[in-house]
C-alpha positions as CSV (number, residue, x, y, z in Angstrom):
1,M,-19.1,-34.5,18.1
2,N,-22.2,-34.9,16.2
3,N,-23.2,-33.0,13.1
4,K,-25.4,-30.4,14.9
5,T,-22.5,-29.4,17.2
6,L,-20.1,-29.1,14.3
7,K,-22.6,-27.0,12.4
8,I,-23.2,-24.6,15.3
9,T,-19.5,-24.3,15.9
10,G,-18.8,-23.5,12.3
11,N,-21.6,-20.9,12.3
12,M,-20.2,-19.3,15.4
13,I,-16.7,-19.0,13.8
14,N,-18.3,-17.4,10.7
15,Y,-20.2,-14.9,12.9
16,L,-17.0,-14.1,14.8
17,I,-15.0,-13.6,11.6
18,G,-17.8,-11.5,10.1
19,G,-18.0,-9.3,13.3
20,I,-14.3,-8.7,13.3
21,L,-14.2,-7.7,9.7
22,I,-17.2,-5.3,10.1
23,L,-15.6,-3.8,13.2
24,S,-12.2,-3.4,11.5
25,G,-13.8,-1.8,8.4
26,F,-15.8,0.5,10.6
27,L,-12.8,1.7,12.5
28,K,-11.0,2.4,9.2
29,L,-14.0,4.2,7.9
30,I,-14.1,6.6,10.9
31,G,-10.4,7.1,10.6
32,L,-9.0,5.7,13.8
33,E,-5.4,6.9,14.0
34,D,-3.9,3.4,14.8
35,Y,-5.3,1.9,11.6
36,L,-4.2,4.9,9.5
37,N,-0.6,4.5,10.9
38,V,-0.6,0.8,10.0
39,I,-1.7,1.5,6.5
40,K,0.9,4.2,6.1
41,E,3.6,1.8,7.2
42,L,2.5,-0.9,4.8
43,N,2.1,1.3,1.7
44,P,1.5,5.1,1.7
45,N,-0.5,4.7,-1.6
46,F,-3.2,2.7,0.2
47,L,-4.0,5.7,2.4
48,S,-5.9,7.4,-0.5
49,Q,-8.0,4.2,-0.9
50,I,-8.8,3.6,2.8
51,Y,-12.5,4.2,2.3
52,I,-12.7,1.6,-0.5
53,I,-10.7,-0.9,1.6
54,A,-13.1,-0.3,4.6
55,L,-16.2,-0.7,2.5
56,V,-15.0,-4.0,0.9
57,E,-14.0,-5.3,4.3
58,M,-17.4,-4.5,5.8
59,L,-19.1,-6.1,2.8
60,A,-17.0,-9.3,3.3
61,G,-18.0,-9.3,7.0
62,A,-21.7,-9.0,6.1
63,L,-21.3,-11.9,3.7
64,F,-19.8,-14.0,6.6
65,I,-22.8,-13.1,8.8
66,I,-25.6,-13.9,6.4
67,P,-26.0,-17.7,6.4
68,R,-27.1,-18.0,2.8
69,L,-24.0,-16.1,1.7
70,F,-21.3,-17.9,3.8
71,A,-19.7,-19.4,0.7
72,Y,-19.2,-15.9,-0.9
73,G,-17.6,-14.4,2.2
């Protein structure tokens, strides 16, 4: 593989990870029941902080999608 192919593949992986993080954060933000049940099983104290967790997750996803900010994601 040449450098261009590796760079495109790396970017696609970053976009995929960013999209998954944004989707997951959005589903937590709207209060999807499955996500709330998983959070309750992990630690009931996290349920009160679900909106903060969702916003941080969406922010991290946005950092993965913006090419100049890949390193911060």
